[in-house]
C-alpha positions in Angstrom: 20.8 -29.7 -23.2 19.8 -30.5 -26.8 17.5 -27.6 -27.8 16.8 -29.0 -31.3 14.9 -32.1 -29.9 12.1 -31.4 -27.4 12.0 -35.0 -26.1 15.8 -34.9 -25.6 15.3 -31.6 -23.7 12.7 -33.1 -21.4 14.9 -36.2 -20.9 17.8 -34.1 -19.9 15.7 -32.1 -17.4 14.4 -35.4 -15.9 17.9 -36.6 -15.5 19.0 -33.5 -13.7 16.1 -33.7 -11.2 16.7 -37.4 -10.5 20.4 -36.9 -9.7 20.4 -36.8 -5.9 24.0 -35.6 -5.9 22.8 -32.2 -7.0 20.2 -31.9 -4.2 20.9 -29.6 -1.1 21.8 -31.6 2.0 18.7 -30.5 3.9 16.5 -31.8 1.1 18.4 -35.1 1.1 17.8 -35.5 4.8 14.1 -35.4 4.4 14.2 -38.6 2.2 14.4 -42.2 3.2 17.8 -43.9 2.7 18.4 -45.4 -0.8 15.3 -43.7 -2.2 14.9 -41.2 -4.9 11.3 -39.9 -4.6 11.6 -37.4 -7.5 12.6 -40.3 -9.8 9.7 -42.4 -8.4 7.3 -39.5 -8.9 8.4 -39.0 -12.5 8.1 -42.7 -13.2 4.6 -42.8 -11.7 3.6 -39.8 -13.8 5.1 -41.4 -16.9 7.1 -38.1 -17.4 4.8 -37.1 -20.2 4.8 -33.6 -21.6 2.9 -33.0 -24.8 5.4 -32.6 -27.6 3.6 -29.4 -28.8 3.9 -27.9 -25.3 7.5 -28.9 -25.0 8.3 -27.3 -28.4 6.5 -24.1 -27.5 8.3 -23.8 -24.1 11.6 -24.5 -25.8 11.1 -21.9 -28.4 9.9 -19.3 -25.9 12.9 -20.0 -23.7 15.4 -19.8 -26.6 13.9 -16.5 -27.8 14.0 -15.0 -24.3 17.5 -16.1 -23.7 18.7 -14.7 -27.0 17.0 -11.4 -26.2 18.6 -11.3 -22.8 22.1 -12.0 -24.3 21.7 -9.5 -27.0 20.6 -6.8 -24.6 23.6 -7.6 -22.4 26.0 -7.4 -25.3 24.7 -4.0 -26.4 24.2 -2.3 -23.1 26.3 -4.4 -20.7 23.2 -4.6 -18.4 19.9 -6.2 -18.1 16.4 -4.9 -17.2 15.9 -4.0 -13.6 15.6 -7.1 -11.4 12.4 -7.1 -9.5 13.0 -10.3 -7.5 13.9 -9.1 -3.9 16.8 -11.6 -3.7 18.6 -9.4 -6.4 17.2 -6.0 -5.6 20.2 -4.4 -3.9 22.7 -2.1 -5.6 25.4 -4.8 -5.6 23.3 -6.9 -7.9 22.0 -4.1 -10.1 25.3 -2.3 -10.6 27.4 -5.4 -11.4 26.9 -6.3 -15.0 28.0 -9.9 -14.7 26.0 -10.5 -11.5 22.8 -9.0 -12.8 23.1 -11.0 -16.0 23.7 -14.2 -14.0 20.7 -13.4 -11.9 18.6 -12.7 -14.9 19.6 -16.0 -16.6 18.8 -17.8 -13.3 15.3 -16.3 -13.2 14.7 -17.3 -16.8 15.9 -20.8 -16.2 13.8 -21.0 -13.1 10.7 -19.9 -15.0 11.5 -22.5 -17.7 11.9 -25.4 -15.3 8.7 -24.5 -13.5 6.8 -24.2 -16.8 8.1 -27.7 -17.6 7.0 -29.0 -14.3 3.5 -27.5 -14.7 3.3 -29.0 -18.2 3.8 -32.6 -17.0 0.6 -34.6 -17.6 -0.2 -36.4 -14.4 -2.8 -36.8 -11.7 -3.1 -33.7 -9.5 -1.4 -35.2 -6.5 1.5 -36.4 -8.6 1.8 -33.1 -10.4 1.8 -31.3 -7.1 4.8 -33.4 -5.9 6.7 -32.7 -9.1 6.1 -29.0 -8.9 7.1 -28.8 -5.3 10.3 -30.9 -5.9 11.3 -28.7 -8.8 10.6 -25.5 -6.8 12.9 -26.8 -4.1 15.7 -27.3 -6.6 15.1 -24.0 -8.3 15.3 -22.2 -4.9 18.4 -24.0 -4.0 20.2 -23.1 -7.2 19.8 -19.3 -6.8 23.2 -17.5 -7.3 22.4 -15.6 -4.1 23.0 -18.8 -2.2 26.7 -19.1 -3.2 29.6 -17.0 -2.3 31.2 -17.1 -5.7 28.1 -15.7 -7.3 26.8 -13.3 -4.6 28.2 -9.8 -5.1 26.7 -8.5 -1.8 28.7 -11.1 0.2 31.8 -10.5 -1.8 31.7 -6.8 -1.2 31.1 -7.3 2.5 34.3 -9.4 2.7 36.2 -6.5 1.1 34.5 -3.9 3.3 35.2 -5.8 6.5 38.7 -7.0 5.5 37.6 -10.6 5.7 35.9 -10.3 9.1 32.5 -11.2 7.6 33.9 -14.4 6.0 35.4 -15.5 9.3 32.2 -14.7 11.2 30.0 -16.5 8.6 32.1 -19.6 9.0 31.8 -19.4 12.7 28.1 -19.1 12.5 27.9 -22.0 10.1 30.0 -24.2 12.4 27.8 -23.3 15.4 24.6 -24.2 13.4 26.2 -27.5 12.3 26.5 -28.4 16.0 22.9 -27.4 16.6 21.7 -29.3 13.5 19.6 -26.5 12.2 19.9 -23.0 10.7 19.6 -20.1 13.3 16.8 -17.8 12.4 17.1 -15.4 15.4 19.4 -14.6 18.2 18.3 -17.2 20.6 20.4 -15.8 23.5 18.0 -12.9 23.9 15.0 -15.0 24.9 14.2 -17.2 27.9 10.9 -19.0 28.4 9.2 -17.7 31.5 11.4 -14.6 31.5 10.5 -12.6 28.4 8.2 -15.1 26.5 5.4 -17.1 28.1 5.1 -14.6 31.0 1.4 -14.7 31.8 1.0 -15.2 35.5 -0.3 -18.5 36.7 0.5 -21.9 38.2 0.7 -25.6 37.2 -2.2 -27.2 39.0 -1.9 -30.8 37.6 0.7 -32.9 35.8 1.3 -36.4 34.6 3.8 -38.0 32.3 2.4 -36.3 29.2 1.3 -32.8 30.1 1.1 -30.1 32.7 -2.1 -28.1 33.2 -1.7 -24.4 33.8 -4.3 -22.2 35.4 -3.8 -18.5 34.8 -4.4 -15.7 37.4 -7.5 -13.6 36.9 -7.1 -10.0 35.8 -10.7 -9.0 36.5 -12.7 -8.8 39.7 -15.4 -11.0 38.3 -15.1 -13.9 35.8 -17.5 -16.0 33.8 -18.5 -19.1 35.8 -17.6 -21.5 33.0 -13.8 -21.8 32.4 -11.9 -22.0 29.2 -9.6 -24.9 28.4 -7.0 -24.3 25.6 -5.4 -27.3 23.9 -2.5 -26.0 21.7 -0.7 -28.1 19.1 1.6 -30.9 20.4 4.0 -30.3 17.5 5.0 -26.9 18.9 5.4 -25.3 22.3 2.2 -23.6 23.7 3.7 -20.2 24.1 2.9 -19.2 20.5 -0.3 -18.2 22.3 1.6 -16.3 25.0 4.6 -14.7 23.3 4.4 -11.2 24.7 1.7 -9.5 26.8 0.7 -7.3 23.8 0.1 -10.2 21.5 -0.9 -13.0 23.9 -4.2 -14.8 23.2 -4.0 -16.3 26.7 -3.7 -12.8 28.3 -6.5 -11.5 26.1 -8.9 -14.3 27.1 -8.0 -13.7 30.8 -8.6 -9.9 30.4 -12.1 -10.7 28.9 -13.0 -12.3 32.2 -12.3 -15.9 31.5 -10.8 -18.4 33.9 -8.2 -19.9 31.5 -6.6 -23.3 31.7 -4.0 -24.5 29.2 -2.3 -27.8 28.3 1.5 -27.7 28.2 2.7 -30.8 26.4 5.7 -32.7 27.6 8.5 -32.7 25.0 8.8 -36.5 24.5 12.0 -38.4 25.1 12.8 -42.1 25.0 10.9 -42.7 28.3 7.6 -42.1 26.5 8.6 -43.1 23.0 5.9 -45.9 23.0 2.9 -43.6 23.7 0.0 -44.0 21.4 -2.7 -41.6 20.0 -5.2 -43.2 22.4 -3.1 -42.1 25.4 -2.8 -38.5 24.0 -6.6 -38.5 23.9 -7.3 -40.3 27.2 -4.4 -39.1 29.4 -4.1 -35.6 28.1 -7.2 -34.1 26.5 -9.8 -36.0 28.4 -7.8 -35.8 31.7 -7.5 -32.1 31.3 -11.2 -31.7 30.7 -12.0 -33.7 33.8 -9.5 -31.8 36.0 -10.9 -28.5 34.9 -14.4 -29.7 35.7 -13.4 -30.9 39.1 -11.3 -27.8 40.0 -14.0 -25.3 39.0 -17.1 -27.3 39.9 -18.5 -26.8 36.4 -20.0 -29.8 34.5 -19.7 -28.0 31.2 -16.7 -25.9 30.1 -15.6 -24.0 27.0 -12.8 -25.7 25.0 -10.5 -24.3 22.4 -8.1 -26.3 20.1 -5.4 -24.8 17.8 -4.2 -26.8 14.7 -3.6 -30.4 15.7 -4.7 -29.4 19.2 -8.1 -28.9 17.7 -8.0 -32.3 16.1 -7.1 -33.8 19.5 -9.7 -32.0 21.5 -12.4 -32.8 19.0 -11.5 -36.5 19.1 -11.5 -36.4 22.9 -15.0 -34.8 22.9 -16.3 -37.5 20.5 -15.0 -40.1 22.9 -16.7 -38.5 25.9 -20.0 -38.0 24.0 -19.9 -41.7 23.1 -19.6 -42.4 26.8 -22.6 -40.3 27.6 -20.8 -37.3 28.9 -21.6 -33.8 27.8 -18.6 -31.8 29.0 -18.6 -28.6 26.8 -20.8 -25.6 26.4 -18.9 -24.5 23.3 -16.0 -25.5 21.2 -13.5 -23.3 19.3 -11.3 -24.6 16.5 -8.5 -22.5 15.2 -6.9 -23.5 11.8 -7.9 -27.1 12.5 -8.3 -30.1 10.2 -11.1 -32.6 10.8 -11.8 -33.4 7.1 -8.4 -34.1 5.5 -9.6 -34.3 1.9 -7.4 -31.3 1.0 -4.3 -30.8 3.2 -2.7 -28.4 0.8 1.1 -28.6 0.1 1.6 -31.0 3.0 -0.1 -33.6 0.9 3.1 -34.1 -1.0 4.8 -35.6 2.1 2.1 -38.2 2.7 1.6 -41.4 0.6 1.5 -45.1 1.4 5.2 -45.6 0.9 6.2 -42.7 3.2 3.7 -43.7 5.9 4.7 -47.3 5.8 8.3 -46.3 6.1 7.6 -44.3 9.2 5.5 -47.1 10.7 8.4 -49.6 10.2 10.9 -47.2 11.8 9.0 -45.8 14.8 5.5 -47.2 14.7 6.0 -49.6 17.6 8.3 -47.2 19.6 10.7 -44.4 18.9 10.6 -40.7 18.3 9.6 -38.4 15.5 12.3 -35.8 15.9 11.1 -32.2 16.2 13.9 -31.1 14.0 12.6 -33.2 11.1 9.1 -31.6 11.5 10.7 -28.2 11.6 12.7 -28.9 8.5 9.6 -30.0 6.7 7.7 -26.8 7.6 10.7 -24.6 6.7 10.8 -26.3 3.2 7.3 -25.0 2.5 8.8 -21.5 2.5 12.4 -22.3 1.7 13.5 -18.8 0.4 12.2 -17.1 3.6 13.1 -19.7 6.2 16.2 -21.4 4.7 18.1 -19.6 2.0 17.5 -16.1 3.4 19.5 -17.2 6.5 22.2 -19.0 4.5 22.8 -15.7 2.7 22.8 -13.4 5.7 24.3 -15.7 8.4 26.9 -17.6 6.5 27.8 -15.6 3.4 27.6 -12.1 5.0 28.5 -13.0 8.6 25.5 -11.2 10.0 23.9 -12.3 13.3 20.2 -12.9 12.9 18.2 -10.2 14.8 16.1 -11.2 17.8 12.5 -12.1 17.0 10.3 -13.9 19.5 8.2 -15.7 16.9 11.3 -17.2 15.2 12.7 -18.2 18.7 9.5 -20.1 19.2 9.7 -21.6 15.7 13.2 -23.0 16.5 12.0 -24.5 19.9 10.8 -27.8 18.3 9.0 -30.7 19.9 9.4 -34.4 19.4 6.4 -36.8 19.0 6.1 -40.4 20.2 6.4 -42.6 17.1 3.2 -44.7 17.6 1.1 -41.6 18.2 2.6 -39.8 15.1 2.1 -42.9 12.8 -1.5 -43.4 13.9 -2.2 -39.7 13.2 -0.4 -39.8 9.9 -2.3 -42.9 8.6 -5.8 -42.3 9.9 -6.0 -38.6 9.1 -3.7 -37.4 6.4 -3.5 -40.7 4.4 -6.9 -42.3 4.9 -9.1 -39.4 6.1 -11.0 -41.6 8.4 -11.6 -39.2 11.3 -14.6 -37.5 9.6 -16.4 -40.8 8.9 -18.9 -41.6 11.7 -18.0 -44.9 13.5 -15.0 -45.8 11.3 -12.4 -45.2 14.0 -12.2 -46.6 17.6 -10.3 -44.3 20.0 -9.8 -45.0 23.7 -12.2 -47.9 23.4 -15.1 -46.0 21.7 -16.3 -45.8 18.2 -16.2 -42.1 17.5 -18.5 -39.8 15.6 -17.6 -36.1 15.5 -21.1 -35.3 14.5 -22.3 -36.3 18.0 -20.5 -33.5 19.7 -23.5 -31.5 21.0 -22.2 -27.9 21.3 -22.0 -24.7 19.3 -18.7 -24.3 17.5 -16.6 -21.3 16.5 -14.4 -22.2 13.5 -11.6 -20.0 12.4 -9.5 -20.3 9.2 -6.6 -18.1 7.8 -7.0 -17.1 4.2 -3.3 -17.6 3.3 -2.7 -20.7 5.4 -0.4 -23.2 3.7 -0.6 -25.7 6.5 -4.4 -25.8 7.0 -6.0 -24.4 3.8 -8.9 -22.2 4.9 -11.3 -24.2 2.7 -10.4 -27.3 4.7 -11.0 -25.5 8.0 -14.3 -24.5 6.6 -15.1 -28.2 5.8 -15.5 -28.8 9.5 -18.8 -27.0 9.2 -20.1 -30.1 7.5 -18.6 -32.5 10.0 -19.8 -30.9 13.2 -23.5 -30.5 14.1 -24.6 -32.1 10.8 -28.3 -31.9 11.8 -28.0 -28.3 13.1 -25.4 -26.6 11.0 -26.6 -23.2 12.2 -24.8 -24.0 15.5 -21.5 -23.6 13.6 -20.0 -20.2 13.1 -17.1 -19.7 10.6 -14.8 -16.7 10.6 -12.0 -16.2 8.1 -9.0 -14.1 8.9 -6.3 -12.6 6.7 -2.7 -13.8 6.6 -1.2 -17.2 7.3 -1.3 -20.1 9.8 0.3 -18.2 12.7 0.0 -14.5 11.8 -3.7 -15.0 11.1 -4.3 -16.4 14.6 -2.0 -14.1 16.5 -3.7 -10.8 15.6 -4.5 -8.8 18.7 -7.1 -6.0 18.5 -4.7 -3.3 19.9 -2.5 -3.5 16.8 -5.5 -2.9 14.5 -3.9 -4.9 11.7 -5.3 -7.0 8.8 -9.0 -7.9 8.5 -11.5 -10.7 8.7 -14.6 -12.0 7.0 -18.0 -13.1 8.5 -21.1 -14.6 7.0 -23.9 -15.9 9.2 -25.2 -18.1 6.4 -23.2 -21.3 5.8 -22.9 -22.3 2.2 -22.2 -25.8 0.8 -18.7 -24.8 0.0 -16.1 -22.2 1.1 -16.0 -20.1 -2.0 -19.8 -19.6 -2.1 -19.6 -18.6 1.6 -16.8 -16.0 0.8 -18.7 -14.5 -2.1 -21.4 -13.1 0.2 -19.2 -12.6 3.3 -18.6 -9.2 4.8 -15.0 -7.9 5.3 -14.2 -6.1 8.6 -11.0 -4.3 9.4 -8.8 -5.3 12.4 -8.8 -8.4 14.6 -11.3 -11.3 14.8 -10.6 -11.8 18.5 -13.5 -9.6 19.7 -15.9 -11.7 17.5 -14.6 -14.9 19.2 -14.7 -13.2 22.7 -18.4 -12.4 22.1 -19.1 -16.0 21.0 -17.4 -17.3 24.1 -19.3 -14.9 26.4 -22.6 -16.3 25.1 -21.7 -19.7 26.4 -19.7 -18.8 29.5 -22.5 -18.5 32.0 -23.0 -15.8 34.6 -20.4 -13.6 36.2 -19.0 -14.6 39.6 -16.3 -13.3 41.9 -12.8 -14.1 40.6 -11.1 -16.9 42.7 -8.6 -15.5 45.2 -6.1 -18.3 44.6 -5.2 -20.8 42.0 -6.0 -24.5 42.3 -7.9 -25.9 45.2 -7.5 -28.5 48.0 -7.5 -31.4 45.5 -5.3 -29.7 42.9 -2.7 -27.6 44.7 -0.3 -25.5 42.7 2.8 -27.4 41.8 5.0 -24.6 40.4 4.6 -21.2 38.8 3.7 -20.9 35.1 4.9 -21.6 32.5 6.1 -24.8 34.3 9.2 -26.9 33.6 7.8 -29.1 30.7 7.8 -26.2 28.2 11.4 -25.4 29.0 12.7 -28.8 27.9 14.2 -28.6 24.4 14.3 -31.4 21.9 17.7 -33.1 21.4 
């Protein structure tokens, strides 16, 4: 790199980023064939960095590098490395390795500073920053055997056994087509995850409906229907008895029904968004109504499950039905104005490419979705396991959440493409009357029910401010019917926060403000779980207490098999 010419420095950096040969294989796999999105992004941005900014960054980098080198020459060491990737004694005590890590961190800081200095539209700049961050993470010396002293020392200590085992683990993962994040042999769906007792009481080609066994002598007369995301297996809501939202809801006296999505294969590769609405969400609502004899039920949607159940309700209200007494939305997008980091994956070119490939039939592979989500936290969910599994030959420890995370789900191509274009790309769902779904022009504002809306403060998939935006979409003429609660942590940990663990905190504010930050300024923080707040909301709309049913199903909907059913056990190819 020519450090005497700022423009030459920038040009060299651009050239490095646009060289696909230097990209990690998993990042290449996310891109369409014969395409170089980083080059396209830079071209669109004009690759402009103000000369004064480039000069300043260059001078700061040169000074810091010189100081680092001088310190190394004098003391044969560098300052203590605070990055957790290099915090072990093997890095700190090895002069060459610690210097190499320090130079890497300096280079990483410099590259990210350059990325942030690019003058471009916010969306383009976000793409540049994300792409550079992926490259920076991939280039860490901790990711390579020749520059990782921990892995090298382990080879010596184990007399080569760790190297052999690491190669075996890598070959096994190559056959799986993904990196193992946990010991999957420890878990079995229905045996030690997804164990809440119940039965499948209805099924069709797209879903099974599970009814859970009551755990109280009396129950609320109005049942609760849970619609989980279709991009994951439902048992994130029923991992273990002590952290199961399903079990908690049953313990609070609710008759709980849950949608278990089928893992699509080629036989349903032509299924559309309309069928997901009509044949799953609406069908589930009607079955629960018929089975319990209740015209109005309580409904809950999690993530895209919330988008689906809200769309279904808009269709039903357009048909003159009023099927819900309340609606709960957990980390759900209805207004897609700000989709956070996921915005970098969605533009007209990418959406059109998907439409051409699978828009008329085909599958969106679950492994591709899993890879995308892992890339959002690459150091934690990709490179951490490269280092431990392959370089050190360590078996990943058993962890139920990561077992669920690896149990991916395919999506029908037409359904996925409709969702991608009409929500993430064009943000049409929030506009009254713009979309026609299942033969009806839909208006989310016509859903006539009180709504409990939850967002997670550190959610990188559904930014909490975007979850809050649903308060302006639903009940627009009676906003006081909407209640927003903010929880700590991220997309999953924020939701799965049982009261017994007494962890984290949450915020409430009975006064809705025009924007999320104004709401937070006057919100009250409470220690522990938000689940009791939700349970109290649900109880307000669940009707009177009645004797718990002695058996599951009824004469019209007889139990088909025990929960969790066979659909959830099918793994994506």
